[in-house]
Steps between C-alpha positions, in 0.01 A plus 500: 500500500629430847863402562373160632337426169834452326776264608829687432733219609663229290285244688191549283274277702145502374581589138527263210825320413507672163762755412430781244711348221451133583544288188670783305814382314771761437819449300762756592787572263571831666846577636452868594348607836186646335403172340610285792296715742183441290552128537568541873179691558305226322674231709387679810142463373527133433606481135727214381807678361766310302825700459691419183866561564789486246787249547702616806204683653311828483708818533330578834675202661831688464381820662589545872480522784561131565450287806820514707639749246617206289406540133280200408221496241291287744535748778423839339265694721400699192394178326322371813296821526374505142449123455348360814262211430581468128613187326829495303573331172795554265446546128753618246276715293770555233432136396203392299447195719456698817287762322268209403483395860415852599214510250361173646508668845321803359220286363404414857564844644277807553767769511862537391708779655799621309754783534692458178505795256350479157837439329600233753170327463522509120845336510348210697186490285300580813349843417198583711275531192617161370436330837150650502426382142629150568316464831180708467384423852829624651543836670852621416617757764811688397673722754798670340704818555335703222220280362482295185471787250647845446857631438621392840345151500837321488691730736645351818408652835560479869304626799699826486430542127128417541444753777710760334348471155154470645530811718470397867872529563493880474277506810728275705789646702591776739452872554860558386467500124874490454447130578354306199163324527512189721385156383236357734556139605282199438451475119206740521457549121497124446248445781276776367511335154428160660188638662380632159595165347294315756197720435540454125507120543190504714313717243609260223385199705161664544478572131594141417201377696285693254689436173695181564810672361817626662693809397831685540548719806784738421636671813778765480697565825583844352134590466408352840758739655380790286150484643618483857671833528271608783478883513740560215245419227215721612732789582638485146174432320314794661716787638798384280754499785747231604512369850823504704625202696514534879641291785234248611196690385300548184663682216334843453555801274627701795673370814287393794580464862735222620297211646760261647563518878764302686401335828686411815585146375654633179205395285286737302136579468326679214266774620303713258498827695201666316463843664186598308277236664361615839415162651840328467665826613309502828565128541872558460509792746310293751748213459793736548337635812486155659881491477544862617616604152208715391726812530327795334308288251190519714489880493185647335701638205579149382128433447546702178624293205700792360675540835596126507619503141723804560659330796544152353874476572431562867223235506725256318771548759261432789372181332856379431583533874172332592561183298854470640342430838325175395575187300355465154236240592366724777488800269322294235233345723437813708475716187255255335290493823467877448404453137819673378655401163810335638673175407815314591782432251568130513810333364418174319617291797267695733204352317547162667406667832211699366205423716241571231663269244536237775132526589415443134745218468658665205836316520458127450768236577609290198714191540803529276731203450821534696400826660184433703194722545546834327257793544359605161265789429149357459232607263403872545126415464237309690175340369194419695396214268835361383758305690855635518745328274802345674780475244827337593851627442654593167589196296840345443614523143318250278336349806174427325601397155415133555140570604431797268673384188403133498209569270709736294775245437251231392314746274816629336674167454486348149278194463661181370351173378583319820318755726 
């Protein structure tokens, strides 16, 4: 299919006004990033997501950073990120009255997303199995640290614990193994679990079209991390060796060559200098020659792989000097033009100036009360036959109770002779 056949921008002219999850009603009781991110992905595909918060607000409202560095549950960037476009209502689920209101909401919902453990859910009389039995049409998506069953089901966890217990953490860090493993940023185990949770919900929705029945989707962050150990799993399953963490490159059983190179502007590029491949080697030597830095690398002996490998430190030194003569963007684009495996290391703030993301209109402005337009990451997917959803900012606490709970209040209220 030609590039012109698909509109990659957020202005989906010529496609229907439908969004993938249009008409889908989600109730989100989740307070952990894994569960919240499932709801966020579904919002970005047009679902109607109602977030049930406890009195005082969800815990994510109290996680910084905050706008202006002033702690305020309405200005948590963490909460904004995970809850854009959702509706907020407050229910005290420790009370029978508000649990009744929740059940009325669930009667009209397609999916409920929860992140409470089995013991916490049992204390509230909201176990996943009970919700599924009471609301047979409902898909109950549970995203918890260790799943709903097993000896660790009620253990608490954090991002550090999830990545550590799951395995990926042992592959994250530096060449110097006197330094402990390093926690990657960005709630990676939670986001991995959320992706699995989203897939599970979609499969359950497809099955409901056939059976008319919902089901429980039990997602464990621990297990999601355990199946995303990259090379560590196959190296252990087959040759029975453990990989070793390395600075900014894949963990391997034995050390590999450093791949980070500093440029003239202080930024870094990642360059996989693979000496065994003839074509990229000749491309590199040609590039060095254009700058007068070919040195002896163009000598006939270097045509032999064994000769190159035996003199790797020498080659590495030449390349280090070479990259110090240009800025990182030049190194990245010129290297890519020569089909060399090279990429630039962007800091998060650099992404706002990324020409590729700008061309795809990845960042979208969202009007936030009292702040103005704020650039938010958009949906990481495009559809040729669906319109792009355009969710607003994260909700204020209890902002939507009047509209969402009006039917709940009337349904839960006792009937008297005068009514």
